[in-house]
C-alpha positions in Angstrom: -50.7 -53.5 -100.7 -51.7 -54.1 -97.1 -50.8 -57.0 -94.7 -53.6 -59.6 -94.1 -54.2 -62.0 -91.2 -56.8 -64.6 -90.3 -57.4 -65.4 -86.7 -58.2 -68.9 -85.6 -61.5 -67.7 -84.2 -62.6 -66.3 -87.6 -61.3 -69.5 -89.3 -63.6 -71.7 -87.2 -66.7 -69.5 -88.1 -65.8 -69.0 -91.8 -68.5 -70.5 -94.0 -66.3 -70.5 -97.0 -64.0 -73.2 -95.7 -66.2 -76.0 -97.0 -65.1 -78.7 -94.5 -66.0 -79.3 -90.8 -63.3 -78.2 -88.3 -63.9 -78.2 -84.6 -61.9 -77.0 -81.6 -60.8 -79.7 -79.1 -58.3 -77.8 -76.9 -56.3 -74.6 -76.5 -59.2 -72.2 -76.6 -57.1 -69.5 -75.0 -55.2 -69.1 -78.2 -58.2 -68.4 -80.5 -56.9 -64.9 -81.3 -53.6 -66.2 -82.7 -53.2 -65.3 -86.3 -52.4 -67.1 -89.5 -50.1 -65.0 -91.8 -49.3 -67.4 -94.5 -51.4 -69.3 -97.1 -49.1 -72.4 -97.1 -49.8 -75.3 -94.8 -47.0 -77.4 -93.1 -46.9 -81.1 -92.5 -44.7 -81.2 -89.4 -43.6 -84.8 -89.2 -39.9 -84.1 -88.7 -40.7 -81.6 -85.9 -42.1 -84.5 -83.9 -38.6 -86.1 -84.2 -37.0 -83.0 -82.8 -36.0 -81.3 -86.1 -37.6 -77.9 -85.8 -35.7 -76.2 -88.7 -38.1 -74.7 -91.2 -41.2 -74.7 -89.0 -43.0 -71.4 -89.4 -45.3 -70.8 -86.4 -47.7 -68.5 -88.3 -48.6 -71.4 -90.7 -51.3 -73.9 -89.9 -49.6 -77.2 -88.8 -51.3 -80.5 -89.9 -50.9 -83.8 -88.2 -52.2 -86.7 -90.3 -52.5 -90.4 -89.7 -48.8 -90.9 -90.4 -47.7 -88.5 -87.7 -50.2 -90.0 -85.2 -49.0 -93.5 -85.9 -45.4 -92.4 -85.3 -46.4 -90.8 -81.9 -48.3 -94.0 -81.0 -45.1 -96.0 -81.3 -43.1 -93.9 -78.9 -42.8 -94.5 -75.3 -44.8 -92.2 -72.9 -41.8 -90.2 -71.9 -40.6 -89.8 -75.5 -44.1 -88.8 -76.6 -44.3 -86.2 -73.9 -40.9 -84.9 -74.8 -41.7 -84.7 -78.5 -45.0 -83.0 -78.1 -43.8 -80.5 -75.5 -40.9 -79.4 -77.8 -43.3 -79.2 -80.7 -46.0 -77.1 -78.9 -43.4 -74.8 -77.4 -42.9 -73.2 -80.8 -45.8 -70.9 -80.2 -47.7 -72.4 -83.2 -50.8 -70.6 -84.5 -52.8 -73.8 -84.6 -52.4 -77.6 -85.0 -55.0 -79.5 -87.1 -55.4 -83.2 -86.7 -57.0 -84.6 -89.8 -59.6 -87.4 -89.8 -60.2 -86.5 -86.2 -63.2 -88.7 -85.7 -61.3 -91.7 -87.0 -58.4 -90.9 -84.8 -60.5 -91.2 -81.6 -62.4 -94.3 -82.8 -59.2 -96.1 -83.9 -57.6 -95.4 -80.6 -60.1 -97.6 -78.9 -60.2 -100.2 -81.6 -57.5 -102.1 -83.4 -54.8 -99.5 -84.2 -53.4 -99.2 -80.6 -53.5 -96.2 -78.2 -53.0 -93.0 -80.2 -51.5 -90.0 -78.3 -54.7 -88.0 -78.0 -54.5 -87.3 -74.3 -50.9 -85.9 -74.7 -52.1 -83.7 -77.6 -54.9 -82.3 -75.5 -52.6 -81.8 -72.5 -49.9 -79.9 -74.4 -52.4 -77.8 -76.3 -54.0 -76.6 -73.1 -50.7 -76.0 -71.4 -49.4 -73.8 -74.2 -52.7 -72.2 -75.3 -52.3 -73.6 -78.8 -55.6 -74.2 -80.6 -56.0 -77.9 -81.4 -58.4 -78.4 -84.2 -59.9 -81.6 -85.6 -60.9 -82.2 -89.2 -63.0 -85.1 -90.3 -61.5 -85.0 -93.8 -58.2 -86.5 -95.0 -55.0 -84.5 -95.0 -55.1 -83.8 -98.7 -58.7 -82.5 -98.6 -58.1 -80.4 -95.5 -55.0 -78.8 -97.0 -56.8 -78.1 -100.3 -59.7 -76.4 -98.5 -57.4 -74.3 -96.3 -55.3 -73.3 -99.3 -58.4 -72.1 -101.1 -59.7 -70.1 -98.1 -56.4 -68.6 -97.1 -55.5 -67.6 -100.7 -58.6 -65.5 -100.7 -58.4 -64.1 -97.2 -54.6 -63.4 -97.3 -54.3 -62.3 -100.9 -52.3 -59.0 -101.4 -54.7 -56.2 -102.1 -54.6 -52.6 -103.4 -57.3 -50.0 -104.2 -57.1 -48.2 -107.5 -59.0 -45.3 -109.0 -60.6 -46.3 -112.3 -63.4 -48.2 -114.0 -63.4 -51.9 -114.7 -65.6 -53.3 -117.4 -66.0 -56.7 -119.0 -65.9 -56.4 -122.9 -66.2 -59.7 -124.8 -64.9 -61.5 -121.7 -61.8 -59.3 -121.5 -61.3 -57.2 -118.4 -60.5 -53.6 -119.3 -59.3 -51.4 -116.5 -59.8 -47.7 -117.6 -57.5 -45.3 -115.8 -56.8 -41.6 -116.4 -57.2 -38.2 -114.9 -60.5 -37.2 -113.4 -63.0 -36.0 -116.0 -61.3 -37.7 -118.9 -64.4 -39.8 -119.7 -63.9 -43.2 -118.1 -67.5 -43.5 -116.7 -69.0 -42.3 -120.0 -67.0 -45.0 -121.8 -68.3 -47.6 -119.4 -71.9 -46.4 -119.8 -71.6 -46.6 -123.6 -70.2 -50.1 -123.4 -73.0 -51.2 -121.1 -75.5 -49.9 -123.6 -73.8 -52.0 -126.2 -74.4 -55.2 -124.1 -71.2 -55.4 -122.1 -70.9 -55.6 -118.3 -69.7 -53.1 -115.7 -67.7 -54.4 -112.7 -66.7 -51.3 -110.7 -66.7 -47.5 -111.1 -64.4 -45.0 -109.4 -62.9 -47.4 -106.9 -61.6 -50.8 -107.9 -60.4 -53.2 -105.2 -57.7 -55.4 -106.7 -56.3 -58.6 -105.3 -53.5 -60.9 -106.5 -54.0 -64.6 -107.2 -51.3 -67.0 -108.3 -50.0 -67.6 -110.8 -49.7 -63.9 -112.0 -53.4 -62.9 -112.0 -55.0 -59.7 -110.7 -58.8 -59.5 -110.1 -60.9 -56.5 -109.5 -64.2 -56.0 -107.7 -66.2 -52.9 -106.6 -66.2 -51.4 -103.2 -69.2 -52.5 -101.1 -70.9 -49.1 -100.9 -70.4 -48.4 -104.7 -71.5 -51.8 -106.0 -73.6 -51.6 -109.2 -73.4 -47.8 -109.2 -71.9 -45.5 -111.9 -71.4 -41.7 -111.7 -71.9 -39.7 -114.9 -71.5 -35.9 -114.8 -74.8 -34.2 -115.5 -76.8 -37.3 -114.7 -75.5 -38.1 -111.2 -75.4 -41.6 -109.6 -76.9 -44.4 -111.7 -77.8 -47.9 -110.6 -76.7 -50.0 -113.5 -78.4 -53.1 -112.2 -81.8 -51.4 -111.9 -81.5 -49.7 -115.3 -80.1 -52.5 -117.4 -80.7 -55.7 -115.4 -78.4 -58.3 -113.8 -76.8 -59.1 -117.2 -75.2 -55.6 -117.3 -73.2 -56.1 -114.1 -70.5 -58.4 -112.9 -69.2 -58.8 -109.3 -65.6 -59.7 -110.1 -63.3 -59.9 -113.1 -59.7 -60.6 -113.9 -57.9 -57.5 -115.2 -56.5 -58.4 -118.7 -55.7 -55.0 -120.2 -55.1 -51.5 -118.6 -56.3 -48.7 -120.8 -54.9 -45.3 -120.0 -57.0 -42.5 -121.4 -55.0 -39.3 -122.0 -55.8 -35.9 -123.5 -54.9 -35.6 -127.2 -51.8 -33.5 -127.8 -50.3 -32.7 -131.2 -46.9 -32.6 -129.6 -47.1 -36.1 -128.3 -46.0 -39.2 -130.3 -48.5 -42.0 -130.0 -48.0 -45.6 -131.0 -49.2 -46.1 -134.6 -47.8 -49.6 -135.3 -48.5 -51.6 -132.2 -45.3 -53.6 -132.4 -44.0 -52.8 -128.9 -46.1 -54.0 -125.9 -46.4 -51.7 -122.9 -47.0 -53.0 -119.4 -48.6 -51.7 -116.3 -47.6 -53.3 -112.9 -50.3 -54.0 -110.4 -49.3 -56.0 -107.2 -46.1 -57.0 -108.9 -47.9 -58.4 -111.9 -47.2 -57.1 -115.5 -50.5 -56.4 -117.3 -50.6 -55.2 -120.9 -51.3 -51.4 -121.2 -52.7 -49.3 -124.0 -52.4 -45.5 -124.2 -55.4 -44.1 -126.1 -55.7 -40.4 -126.7 -59.1 -38.8 -126.2 -60.5 -35.9 -128.2 -64.0 -34.8 -129.4 -65.3 -36.9 -132.2 -63.5 -40.2 -131.4 -65.8 -43.2 -130.9 -64.2 -44.5 -127.7 -66.6 -47.3 -127.1 -65.8 -48.8 -130.6 -62.1 -48.3 -130.0 -62.3 -50.2 -126.6 -64.3 -53.0 -128.3 -61.6 -53.4 -130.9 -59.0 -53.4 -128.2 -60.7 -56.3 -126.5 -61.1 -58.2 -129.7 -57.4 -57.6 -130.5 -56.5 -58.9 -127.0 -58.4 -62.1 -127.7 -56.4 -62.5 -131.0 -53.1 -62.0 -129.2 -54.0 -64.6 -126.6 -54.8 -66.9 -129.5 -51.3 -66.3 -130.9 -52.2 -63.8 -133.6 -50.4 -60.5 -133.4 -51.7 -58.4 -136.3 -49.1 -55.7 -136.2 -46.2 -58.1 -136.1 -47.7 -60.2 -138.8 -48.1 -57.1 -141.0 -44.5 -56.1 -140.4 -43.2 -59.6 -141.1 -45.2 -59.6 -144.4 -43.6 -56.3 -145.4 -40.1 -57.6 -144.6 -40.8 -60.7 -146.6 -41.9 -58.8 -149.6 -38.9 -56.5 -149.5 -36.6 -59.5 -149.2 -38.3 -61.3 -152.2 -37.9 -58.1 -154.3 -34.3 -57.8 -153.5 -33.6 -61.4 -154.3 -35.5 -61.1 -157.6 -33.4 -58.0 -158.6 -30.2 -59.8 -157.9 -31.2 -62.8 -160.0 -32.3 -60.7 -163.0 -29.0 -58.6 -163.2 -26.5 -59.9 -165.9 -23.5 -61.7 -164.6 -20.1 -60.0 -164.9 -18.1 -60.8 -168.2 -14.8 -62.6 -167.5 -11.8 -62.1 -169.9 -11.1 -65.0 -172.3 -8.1 -67.1 -171.5 -5.2 -66.8 -174.1 -4.7 -69.7 -176.5 -1.5 -71.7 -176.0 1.4 -70.2 -177.8 -0.2 -66.9 -178.6 1.8 -63.7 -178.0 0.9 -62.0 -174.8 -0.5 -58.5 -175.2 0.2 -56.4 -172.1 -2.8 -54.8 -170.5 -2.9 -51.0 -170.1 -0.9 -50.0 -167.2 0.9 -53.3 -166.9 4.0 -52.3 -169.1 7.2 -52.3 -167.1 9.4 -49.2 -166.8 12.4 -50.6 -168.9 10.0 -51.3 -171.8 8.6 -47.8 -171.6 12.1 -46.3 -171.6 13.0 -48.4 -174.7 10.0 -47.2 -176.6 10.6 -43.6 -175.7 14.2 -43.7 -176.9 13.2 -45.0 -180.3 10.4 -42.5 -180.7 11.1 -39.1 -182.3 8.6 -36.4 -181.6 7.5 -34.2 -184.6 8.5 -30.5 -184.4 6.0 -28.1 -183.2 3.6 -26.7 -185.7 5.1 -23.2 -185.5 8.6 -24.5 -186.3 7.5 -26.8 -189.2 5.4 -24.4 -191.2 7.2 -21.1 -190.4 5.4 -17.9 -189.6 1.7 -17.8 -190.0 1.0 -15.9 -193.3 -2.3 -14.6 -192.0 -0.6 -12.6 -189.3 0.4 -9.3 -190.6 
């Protein structure tokens, strides 16, 4: 990630802004830099409340702020504007600038345009005028600054568009990333970048990739050299920019490594602080990697639609096991309960429930027979 900045000079000459902005005063500060994508409406600052003002953000003065200044006395207006411009602001943009000058000479009263010009020149603060309303000006500035000031990083890999899903192929050099991309292009998919992928962050939580300028539309394949995909397959085989939806890490196949065989747990790869789903796919001779990547893209589309095949399969198995367990429990015979004794019937003690006195009484009345040897005498068979 690297810091970005936009100078006021480049802002005025940028064709991507989409609205007309002109410089009216403060040309000495054209090299001041914008460091934030957010815009500030600084009405309270004109009343002397400077808390929260970020000088590196563009400051916008609309018709409400100008009307407030117009109602101040000359001394109060000078005091408010001098304190405001003393904050070393990167720039001040007055919206509906043409209307501001015209209305100052017509029915709305004297607007503080001379004081604005004077303070801007004194402090070297660029004073810009926009012919659009505040909302349109802020929207255009947001769109431009989001692009120019987006966090960026450069990655080694191959970015391809498969069924509308951006697959970023990463892995060690020589693992076969470019060959996979070439095979996918021959199947009708689109290549975005090879070898170097310039990534930038866009809110909310999106990372886009595009090729480096010198490598645009080119693909390196060992044994063939550098190929121009646009010349070989036409403009339908390339794409200038694509959101990264899945990171595919290609690794060498190893019998000692456990690979995911169920797909229940989602892995993530972090790029510019954004979590992107990651797949680890082992590579070995004989595997049709292009088909595997196509299926990975199709499966990602299903997940985005709310269908997770692995989890649904696992839930079906759990449901079947639960149903079988419930059926077994319902088919087993219920336990037999002992019958209740009739009223007035004698109670027969259960085994082990006889008390000790009863046992002693039975023992005292019981006479054990003599041993067999004593009752029958000596055994006649013995000698």
